[in-house]
C-alpha positions as CSV (number, residue, x, y, z in Angstrom):
1,M,72.2,96.0,111.0
2,L,73.5,94.7,107.4
3,I,76.0,97.4,106.0
4,E,77.4,96.9,102.4
5,I,80.9,97.4,101.9
6,L,81.8,99.4,98.6
7,V,84.3,99.0,96.2
8,P,85.5,103.5,96.5
9,E,86.1,105.9,94.4
10,M,89.8,105.6,92.8
11,G,89.9,108.3,90.6
12,H,88.0,109.9,88.0
13,D,89.0,107.7,85.6
14,A,88.3,104.6,87.5
15,K,85.0,102.8,86.5
16,E,86.9,98.8,87.6
17,A,89.2,97.4,90.0
18,I,90.2,93.9,90.4
19,L,89.6,92.3,94.4
20,V,93.4,91.4,94.9
21,V,92.9,89.6,98.8
22,W,90.6,89.5,101.7
23,H,92.2,90.2,105.1
24,R,88.6,88.8,106.2
25,Q,86.4,86.5,105.7
26,P,83.3,86.0,106.9
27,G,81.9,85.7,110.7
28,D,85.3,88.0,111.2
29,T,84.8,90.7,113.5
30,V,85.9,94.3,112.9
31,A,85.7,97.9,113.6
32,A,85.4,100.7,111.3
33,G,88.6,101.3,109.2
34,D,89.7,97.9,109.6
35,A,91.9,97.0,106.1
36,V,89.4,94.0,104.7
37,A,90.3,93.6,101.2
38,D,93.1,95.1,98.7
39,V,91.6,96.2,95.1
40,M,93.6,97.6,92.0
41,T,93.7,99.1,88.9
42,D,96.0,99.4,86.5
43,K,97.2,103.3,88.4
44,V,96.1,102.8,92.2
45,N,95.8,99.9,94.9
46,V,93.7,100.6,97.4
47,E,92.1,99.4,101.0
48,V,88.9,99.0,101.2
49,A,87.7,99.8,104.8
50,S,85.0,98.5,106.9
51,P,82.5,101.5,107.1
52,A,81.5,100.3,110.7
53,S,82.0,98.3,112.8
54,G,81.0,94.7,113.4
55,T,80.6,91.1,111.7
56,L,81.6,90.6,108.3
57,R,78.8,88.3,107.1
58,E,79.0,87.6,103.3
59,L,81.7,88.0,100.5
60,R,80.6,88.5,97.0
61,A,83.3,88.8,95.1
62,A,86.8,86.6,94.8
63,P,90.3,87.6,94.5
64,D,90.8,87.9,90.5
65,D,87.3,89.3,89.9
66,K,86.8,92.4,87.9
67,V,84.4,95.0,90.4
68,A,82.9,98.0,89.5
69,V,83.2,101.4,91.7
70,G,80.8,101.5,93.7
71,A,79.5,97.6,93.4
72,V,78.8,96.0,96.7
73,I,81.4,93.4,97.1
74,A,80.5,91.9,101.0
75,T,78.2,92.9,104.2
76,L,78.7,93.5,107.5
77,E,76.6,93.2,110.8
78,S,76.7,96.2,112.4
79,A,78.0,96.0,116.2
80,S,75.5,99.0,116.9
């Protein structure tokens, strides 16, 4: 099953963030909770965690891209 990895909520005022770095690349296996990317706003830096175990399939944003809170930034093929 394909699972979307989203930019997490980062507080009341945050509407967008900047993708800082990818920790994983397409084809990498990840466990639920593994950090796959870092995003930042002017107030906070946040690790984006994998919502499930599986294989990272697609990255939809590049470092330095502005990404909206709730936007899909990657897809994961679930292990189950």
